[in-house]
C-alpha positions as CSV (number, residue, x, y, z in Angstrom):
1,X,-111.1,65.5,10.3
2,X,-111.7,64.5,6.8
3,X,-115.2,63.4,5.9
4,X,-117.4,62.5,3.0
5,X,-120.9,64.2,3.1
6,X,-123.5,63.0,0.2
7,X,-125.4,65.8,-1.2
8,X,-129.2,66.0,-0.2
9,X,-131.4,64.9,-3.3
10,X,-131.9,67.4,-5.8
11,X,-128.9,69.8,-4.2
12,X,-127.2,69.8,-7.0
13,X,-128.5,72.2,-10.3
14,X,-127.7,68.9,-12.3
15,X,-129.8,66.4,-11.3
16,X,-129.3,64.0,-14.6
17,X,-126.0,63.2,-13.1
18,X,-127.4,62.5,-9.6
19,X,-129.2,60.0,-11.1
20,X,-126.7,58.4,-13.1
21,X,-124.7,57.8,-10.5
22,X,-127.3,56.7,-8.4
23,X,-127.6,53.7,-11.1
24,X,-123.7,53.6,-11.6
25,X,-123.7,52.8,-7.6
26,X,-122.1,56.3,-7.0
27,X,-122.7,58.7,-4.6
28,X,-121.7,63.0,-5.1
29,X,-120.9,64.7,-2.8
30,X,-118.2,66.6,-0.5
31,X,-114.7,65.5,0.6
32,X,-112.6,67.9,3.0
33,X,-111.0,68.6,6.1
34,X,-113.1,70.2,8.9
35,X,-111.5,72.4,10.9
36,X,-112.5,75.0,14.0
37,X,-112.5,77.5,11.0
38,X,-113.4,76.5,8.0
39,X,-114.5,73.7,5.8
40,X,-112.3,72.7,2.2
41,X,-114.0,70.8,0.0
42,X,-114.1,69.5,-2.9
43,X,-116.5,67.5,-5.1
44,X,-115.8,63.8,-4.9
45,X,-117.4,60.4,-5.7
46,X,-117.7,57.5,-3.3
47,X,-119.5,54.2,-3.0
48,X,-118.5,51.1,-5.7
49,X,-115.4,52.8,-6.9
50,X,-113.0,50.2,-7.1
51,X,-114.3,48.9,-10.7
52,X,-114.5,52.4,-11.9
53,X,-110.7,53.6,-10.6
54,X,-108.9,53.9,-13.6
55,X,-111.4,56.2,-15.6
56,X,-112.1,57.9,-12.4
57,X,-108.1,58.5,-12.4
58,X,-108.6,59.5,-16.3
59,X,-110.4,62.1,-16.2
60,X,-108.8,63.8,-13.3
61,X,-109.7,62.5,-10.0
62,X,-107.8,62.0,-7.0
63,X,-108.2,59.3,-4.0
64,X,-109.0,61.1,-1.0
65,X,-107.9,57.6,1.8
66,X,-109.2,60.1,4.5
67,X,-112.3,60.3,3.1
68,X,-112.2,57.3,1.5
69,X,-113.4,59.1,-1.5
70,X,-112.3,60.0,-4.8
71,X,-112.4,63.9,-6.0
72,X,-112.3,66.3,-8.7
73,X,-111.1,70.2,-8.8
74,X,-114.5,71.4,-10.8
75,X,-117.8,70.1,-11.8
76,X,-116.6,69.5,-15.4
77,X,-114.3,66.6,-14.2
78,X,-116.8,64.9,-12.5
79,X,-119.4,65.4,-15.4
80,X,-117.2,64.0,-17.6
81,X,-116.1,61.1,-15.2
82,X,-119.5,60.3,-14.7
83,X,-120.5,60.1,-18.0
84,X,-117.2,57.7,-19.3
85,X,-117.8,55.4,-16.6
86,X,-122.2,54.7,-18.1
87,X,-120.7,54.8,-21.6
88,X,-118.3,52.1,-20.9
89,X,-121.0,50.3,-18.8
């Protein structure tokens, strides 16, 4: 099963990033596969993403259709994407 799980408020060390994402109508969390033995996850962004999909892709995001979220390989890539979306607004 693939799912998207939003982070609880304050779980990220960078709470400014959480606040920026929230103002942009986005939710930061994890997207991954749940199996009996483990949870394979990646950082993810969900919410009103269609309008910013090109910016997300330009910053290294990949669409995970099963989780209905854009996933990132690193926190740095996620931060870069959120900052780029905020600057373009």
